[in-house]
N, C-alpha and C positions, 0 to 999 in steps of 0.2 A: 296275245297271239291266238288263244282259243276263240275269242270273239271274232277275230278276223277270219279264221277258218270257218266258223259257223256262218258268218255273213256270206262268204263265197259259196258254201254248200247250199244255203237257202237261195241265193241268187241263181246258181246253176240249175237247181231243181225248178225254180220258177220259170226259167227259159225252156227247160225240157218239157214242161207241161203247158206251155203257152198255147192257147187254142185260138185259132182265127175263126171267127163267126161272121158269116156273110148274111146280109139282108137280101132276100129274093122275093120276087113276085111269083104267082102261080104259073105264069107263062114260062118263066126261067126254069122252074122245077120241071114242067112238062117237057121242055126242050132237053133237059139233062137226062130224063129217063125214057125218052121216046126213041133213042137210037136203035138200030137193028142189030147191034152186036150181040154176042152171046154172053152178055153180062146180066147177072141177077142183081136187081136192086131191091134192097130192103129199106123202105122209107117209113120211118117212125115219126108220128105226130105226137108231140108231148109238150109239157110246160113245166116251168120250175115250181109252180104252185100246185101241181097235180101229184098227189101221193103215189098212186099206182104207177104213174109215168116214171117218177124218180126211182121207184123200186126196180123197174125193169131195165133201166138204162145200162147198168153194168153188164147185163146179158147181151144187149145189142153191141156194146163196145167189145165184149169178149168175142163175139162172132166176127166183128170187123177185124180183130187181131188174128184170130184163128184162120180166117179165109183171106187174109190180106194179099197173099201171093196168087190168089185165084181170081176169077172173074166174078167177084161178089163185092158189091159196094153197099155199105150201110150209110144212109143219109138220115141224120137226126134233124127233124124240122120242128123248131120251137114255135109254139103258138102264143108266146109272150108278145107283148107290144114291142114294136121296134124301138120305141122310146126307152124301153127297159134293157136294151142291149148292153150298155156299159155298166149300168147299176145292178142288174140282176143276172142276165144270161151269161155274160163273160165271166163274172166271179164264180157263178155256179159251175160252169164248164171247167174252170181252173181248179176249183175245190174238188170236183169229182174226177179230175184228171182224164177227161174224155179224149180219146184219140180218133174217134170217128169224125167225119165231116159234120159240122153243125151249121144250121141256117136258122134265121128268124124269118117266118113268113109274113111279108108285109101286105096283108089283105084284111080288110075289115068286113067285107060283105060275104058272109058264109053262103048265101044263096048263089053267089057267083063261083066261089072256089071249091066248095065241098063236093058238088056233083061232078066236078072235073076230075076229082080223085076217084070217087066211087058213088054210084047211085044207092049203095047200101049204107053209106055213111050218114049218121044222124047229126054229126058234128061233135059227138062225145069223144073224149080222149081218155086213155091212150088209144091210138088207132094206128094200124100198120098196113101198108101196101107192099106186097111182094110180087115182083114181076120180072119176067125175062121175055123180051119181045121176040127174040129169035125162035124161042120155043112156044110162043103164043100162050104163055102162062101169066095169069093175073089173078091174084087172090087178095081180098081185103078182109081185115080182122079189126073189129071194134071192141077190143078187150086187151087185158094185160097178157103179154107173151113171155116165154122164158127161153133160155138157151137151147134146151133139148127140142122144143117145138120148132125154133128157127132152124136148127141143124137138120131136122127131119124134112122141113120144107126145102132146104137147099139140096138135100139128097134126092128128094122127089123130082125136083127140077132137073138135076143132073141126069137122072135116070130116064127122063122123058125124051 
C-alpha cells in the first residue's frame, strides 16, 4: 500500500511540473515580443551547460511567479541544440521545476540572430533582453542577473 501511495505521489508530482518546451526560430521570438501591448517581456538566453545561467534561472522563475497576474512575461530561451530537447532540455526543466515559458532557439548562425536581439550582444550567455514596446523601453544585459535587479527593472518600467 505504501508503495502504491508513493507511486501516485510521484506520478502526480511529475504531472504538476511537466514543462512544455517549444522549438522556435528567431522570427517567432520577434513576433512574440514585438506587440504594442503594455506587456514587459524579460527574455533570458541561457543553456543547460552554462553555470552562471543555471544559477540565475530560479530568480527568473520567481519573477515569473511573483508577477504572473500582471503584464510581465518571462521567456527562457535555451541556446542548447534542438537535437538536445528531449535528452537535455526537457529533463533539466523538469528537474528544476521551471514554471516560466521555455523555448529552444533553433538558429545556428549567430551573425544572423544575435544582432536581431541587440547590437550590444557579443553572443555570450547569460544574456537578457528586457522590453516594453508601449513604453519604448528596451534594455539588454550580457551578464548574470538576480531577482532584485529584475524587480527594480520592472518597477522602473512601470514608473515610466
